[in-house]
Every structure is written in structure tokens, then in C-alpha cells.
N, C-alpha and C positions, 0 to 999 in steps of 0.2 A: 448402580447403573455404572459409573465408571469402571469401578473395579473389576465388576463381572466382563465388561468391554474389554479389559486388558490394557486400560492405560495406566501408566506408572509414575509419570513426571506431570505435576501441575504448575503452570505459570501464573504466579500471582503479583500482585501489586501492593506496595504501603503507599498508598496514595499521599502525595508531599501535605498538598493542601487540606487533606483529613488530619493527619499526624500531627503537622504544626501550622494550624490556619493563620496563627500571628506566631512571628519570631520570639523562639523560647517556651512557647504554649503548647507542651505536647501530650497527646492524646493516643495512646497506644493501644487502648482497650479492644477496639474492633479488629486490630490485625492479630494481637496477642490470641484472642478468641479463633480466629480463622486458621492460624498457623499451626494451633495446638490442635484443631479439629484434621487439620490436614494430614501432620504428623503422626495421629494416633492411627490415621486410616491407612498407614503405611506408604504414601506418595512419597518420592524425590521431591523438592520443591525448588521452582528456580523463579526466583523474586526480582523485581525490576526496581531499581534505584532510581531515584529524583524524578518522577514522571508525575503527572497532575501538580507542577509547581505551582506555588501560590503567587500571588502579586508583588507579594513583597520581596520576594527572592530576588528580584529584578531581572532583566532582559537576557533571555538565553543566550548562554554561553558569554555574557560580559563576566568581568574582572568580579564585580558584586556577585552577581549567578554563582560563578564558580566557587567564590568562597561560602557562599551560603550551602551550595549544595555538597560541597567536602564536608563541611560539618555535621548538614542531617545524615548524609551517607554514612559517615562515623557512628552516630547513635543507632541507626538502623542495623549496620553490620556487626556492631557489638553486643546488640540486644539480640537478634536471630540468628547468629552464626554457627550456634549449635543443631539448627534445624536446617540449614539451607543446603543446598548440593552445587547449586548455580546463582550467580550474579548477575543479572543484565543492565548494564550501566544504560540510561535514560532509551529512549525508545524511537529509532527512525530518525536519527540527527538529519541525514544527508536529505530528506525531504522535507525537514522542518526549518532548516537553515540554509539560506542562499548559497550557491556553490564559491562565490568570491569571500566567503567566511568560513570554507572548510579546514582552513588552517587553524581556527583558531577552535574549531571543533577537535582537532587532532590535539591541540595543547591541554582541553578541557579532558578529553579522554585517556592522555597520557598523567595528568593528575589523580584522576579519579580510579583507574588502572592501579597505580601505585598506591592508594590509599586503600583501597580493597585487598591488595596483594598483603600490605601490611599487616593488617587485621586479621586476614582469613585467608591464610597462604595454602590450605588443604581445598578449597572450593575452587570450582571453575568461573573463569569470567567469561562472559558473552556479551559481544558489539554486534548490534544487529541494523540491518539497515534495508530501505525499502527498495525492490527491486523493478518498479513500476516507474520510476522517474527518471529523467534523463541522469547519465554519467555516475549511474551506480556501481559501475565496475570500474571506474577511476575513484570510486570512493574507497574501495576495496584495495585498491594500491597504496591509498592516501596512508591508510591505518595499519597496515600489514605489520610493521615494523614495531607497534606498539606491544607491550606485555600482557597479551590476553590469550584466552585458549580457544575460542570457540567465536567462529562466522556466524551470526543468525540471519536467515533469508525470511524477507516478508513478501508475498505477493498474491494478488487475488487474480488469477487468470478467470474470465466468465461471469466474474462479478465486477470487479472495478478495471480490468483489463481486458481487452479481446482475444488475448494470447490461447492457444492451447495448452492444457496443463502440461504438455510435454517441453514446454518452454524452460519447466523446472532444471532439465538437463542442461540447459544451457547456463544458468544462474547457478548450478552446483561445481559444474566444470571450472566456471571461471571462480568461483572461491575458492576451490580446492587449489589453484595455482598459487595461492598465498602460503600454502604450507600449514594454514591452521586447520583445526576441525572444523566441519559444515554441520549445523543446523538447521533446519527449517523452523522458525519461531513463530512464524503464522501462514497458514494455510487454510482457505476454508472457500464456501461458496452461499452465497445467501438464496433462499427460497422464496423472494419478498413478492414476485408476481407471477402472471401466466406466462411470461418467458422465462423466466428464472424457477424452474420446477424443481420438486423432491426426486424427481427421475432425473433431471439434469444435475443435479446434486450427486447422486449417485453415480451417473456416468462420469462426472468430473473426479469422483474418490478414485474409481476404478482406473482411469487414465493417471492419476497421480501414484496410484501406490504401484502402478506397472513401470512408470517413471523412476521412482527411487529406488525401486529394487535392483537396480544395477549398481548402487552406490551406497559406500559404506559410511552411513551419516550418525552423529552422535545423537540424534532425536529428529522427531516432527512433531510439533504443535499444532494442534487443529485446534480453530477459532471457530466453534465453541461447543460445549458441551450441549446446551439445550435455548432453545428460543428464550426471547427476554418479553418482558411488559414495558422495561424502561431502560434508559443507558445511562451509567452514572454522569451528572453532568460535570465533573472534573476530569472526565478523558480528553486528551489531545485533540480528539475531532472537535469535540465543544469549545476549546480554548480556541482552536484554528480559526472557525466557523462562527462563534460566537453563541449559536445555537443551531440545534438540528432543522433542517426543513422537513416538511412532512417525506418527501422522497428519501431524502439518505438518511434520516430516522428510521423510517421503515424497513430500508438495507440491514440495517446495523441490529434489528431485533430478530433475524431470520437465519442467522447463521448456524444455528443449533442442529446437532444430529437428533435432537429427540424435541417434541413439539411441548407446546404449553402445556396439554394434558398429561405430558411424562408418557404417553407413547413414543416408539422408536421408529423415525424416518428409514427408507431403506437404506440410507449411507450409512446407518447404526450397524445394521447386521452385515454389511460389507466389510466394513471396517474392524468387526470384531472377528470376525471368518480369517480375515486377514494375517491379525494379530496370531491368533488361536494355531495358525498353519506355517507362519513364519518361523525360520530358523533365528530371526533376531526375537522372537518374544520375551519381553520381559526388559526389553532396552531401547526400542526403536521409535516407539510412539506416545506420545504425551499429551497433554490437553491442559490448555489455559482456561481460565475459569471467567466470570463477569468482572472480576477484580480486575483482570488485566487490560493493558491499555493498547487500544486499535487506532491509528492514525490513517484516515483515509486521504486517497489519492488516486489519479487516474491520470494516465498520460494518452496509452493507447485506444482506451476505450473500446467496450465490445460494440460491434456493428449494429447490434439492436438496442442498445441502451440510450436511454434519454440522457442527456439531451444532444449526446455527442451523435449517434444514429441519425436523429433529425437534421441536425446540422448538416452532415454528408448528405442525406438525402434531398435537401433543399437545393444544394448546391449541384447536385446531379442533374437535377431538373434544369437549374439554370443553365448549366452547362450543353444538355441535349436540346434545348429551346434555342440557343445560341447557333450550336449545328445546323438545327433543321433550319433556321431563318437565312442562314448563309447559304445554304446549298437553295432554297427556293428564290431568294432575291438576287442571287448572285453578287458575292459579296467580294471586297478587297479589303485588304488587311493594313492598315498604315501604324509605323512605329509613333509610341510616344512615351514620354516618361512618367506622364502621371498615371496611366492606367493600373499598373502594378499596385499604386499607393488607394486606387478606388477599390481595388480587389480585397487587400489587407483591411480597411476602414469596413468593407462590408461584412468580412468574415469576423471580426471583432464585436462591430453591432449586433450581427445575428447570435455569434456566440453569448454574449454577455446580456443580451434581451432574454435569451432561453435560460440562462441562471438566474435573472431577475424575474422571471414569470415564477420560479418555483423558490424562490426568496433565499438566495445563497450567493455571495459574492465569492467568484471564485479565485483561488490563489494563484499566485504568477505561475507555477508548476503547472498547472492546469490548463489555462488559457493560452499562454505564449507559446510552448510547444504544439497544441492542438492545432493554432491557427498557421503554423508553419507546416506541420504535415498535411493540412487541408490544402493549402495553397500549392505544394510541391505535388502533392496526390493528381490536382486537377490540371495542373500544368503539362504534367506527363502524362494523363488520362486521355487527353482529346486529340484523336488522330488526325493528322494533316491541318490540325487549327492550332494556332498559337495565340492563348489569352492575354498576352502581354502587349496587343496591339488594338489600336482603336479601329473600329469596325466603320468602314464607309461603304453605303452602297453605289453602285454604278449603274448606267443604263445599261440594261441586259443587253439592248442591241449592237453597242459599241464595243462590249467586252467579247463578242462574237465575231468581229473582222478579222480578216486576215492581217497580220503584220505587214505594213509596207515593206517593199525592198530597201 
């Protein structure tokens, strides 16, 4: 079905923890078989390097990790370079590593790019980033001087962020400023609940394709071809959060263009027709499989997506109640230093409480930016009322007296 749809590239992974569960203990069988099958079908291959890292490899981008990662990458590149057209080094490091350590990412990328270039000068090197996290454009500026070929962009408007698909134009233009080729390495829409339907997935696909048609991209990789019954435990989502909660696990299982019974969703037809009528046919659209890595993140969040939408809704109710109470009782506002901290603490408590309710501990890049955005939004959103003051009620009659001369 992939071939019939017009896909030409598969993004796959050689999960480190599967290939080398213990240092020096190598198991290539699964990857060998999969790459041989993909190659026999005539697909180009984009292979992700050094993801699904085992515990013994050390802390991400530490000196120990870098030494182990280079050794592992050398084994993979030397073994599969005959089959691979693109090498992607790690996955979304701008999301997985705190910004204060981004200089360490630069050194990691520099070392791994040089290694891959030394071993396979004919293939293209891809470095990808997640555009749904803060400072993503600064990350592009950080890595632009490195020896690689393609900047990969990952984002999930409508599923893991509340932006419209047209936001892709902003991401692409920013990446083009680097002078590198640009590829969308992860685009997708999960049909996991009554708010995220197959019809909305089809609408997302149409908006995405309409947006990217204005750009000369190295490729578009859709996550993913078919719905799944389970998600590999070695994915970076599992590593990041320890285990899938019922909510996020469910989201991950329904990104497919094809249902579990192998019948196509409407978006499958939309993509097929676009490929077959596009002048970029045979070059522009690609397909990552279940063996890819997906890292979950959310910063802006869908305004109807739990728990972010519920958090916003609760504070909308609080805000409206305060406004009504002040109008009804006749209110006076008095400055205080403590009230902003009360608001921040309430936001953090409710936000973390919502996450605890669904059995997952949010990462810093989810919680802190969200609380900051909520605080800013509510400060700016109340007309003629300033939240950062304490509320004191006066006697209504005294408030109506004329001022003395």
C-alpha cells in the first residue's frame, strides 16, 4: 500500500538498546531483515542513529555517552551504508536536553557528523529538531555551521500543539535561513478521540500539503502509515516518561493513514492523489514506519486538548467569577507582592494535579512554559482589572460619595 500510495522514502531506526543491549553484545538480525525488505521494495532509506539508547551508554551527550555513541554509529554506518541514503543523528535533541546544555549538543553533533562523513561521504546527513518547544529557532542558529546537509523539522499542530498547519510555513522559512536543505522529518495527526477524528486528520493533511507546496523541500515524512496496537518500549517517549499513560499511549497508536483492519482513512486518499498529481512526484513525500523514534512534547497545546484546555477553562471561570464579584460588591484593588506568587503556585498545583490524574509526570519544557503562558494570558485578558492586586471590598455607600473639595 505504501508503494501504491506513492511513498518513496522510509525513515527507520536501528534502536541501540535492541542492537546492543549490553556493551559489545551485538544483535543485528532484526535490523538486517528489515533493511533488506525495505531495499528490495525499492524505497530510499533514512536511518536514525544512536536513538533508543541503553542505560549502560551513559547520560545523554555526556563524555561517556559520546564515546559510546560514536563507537555504535561506526558499527551501524559501516554495516548499512550500502543501503542508506540519509543518516539522521539522534532525534530532537533540542527537546530532550535543557537549553543550558545546548553547547554540549553542538559538540556531540560536530563529532558524530564528522564520523558519518568520514565513513559515508556520499550520503546526506540530517539533524532534526522539534519546533513545538521554546527557542527552537535559536537551536537552528546554533547548529547551522556544522557539516551536515539537511535540517529536519518535527511538529504536530492539532495533536500536540494548538497551531494551525500553516505554521509549517514559519518553521520552513526560519530553517531556510540556515542555508541548508529543509525536510519535514515528522508530520502527523492522531485520530485518538472524538475531537481528533479522521475527518480532521484529512483536513490537516489538505492544509499541510497546501502550505508546503510553496516550498522546495528535500522531503516530507509522515508519521505514520498505519495505526498500531502497541508502541515499542524503547522509544524516547517511554524513556522520557518511564511508561505510557493511558492518554498519551492512546494518542501514539492512531497516527496512521491506514486503520488496524488495513482499510485506508480519508487522508490516505488525499495524500495519494496529491503525490500522483504533484510535479514533485517520486521525490517529495516519504513515510516513517513503526521502527522510527517519536518524542512527545507540547508547549502551546490544543485549546481543546486535555489537560491544557481544561486548565485554561478553569482559570477562565475563576477570572470571570472575580470580575463579576468585583462588579457586584464594589471592589477596591490594593497592590501586594505576594499575590503573583499565589497565582503561580495555583497554576503549578492545578497543572501538575491534572498530570498526576492521568498518571504522568510532565517534563520541565511542558510545565514551566505552559504556566508562564497561562499567567501572561490571564494578566492581559482581563479588561480594566489587574490580577496582581489583592481584592478588598469597601462599603458600597462610601464609594459613591462625592470627593471633598
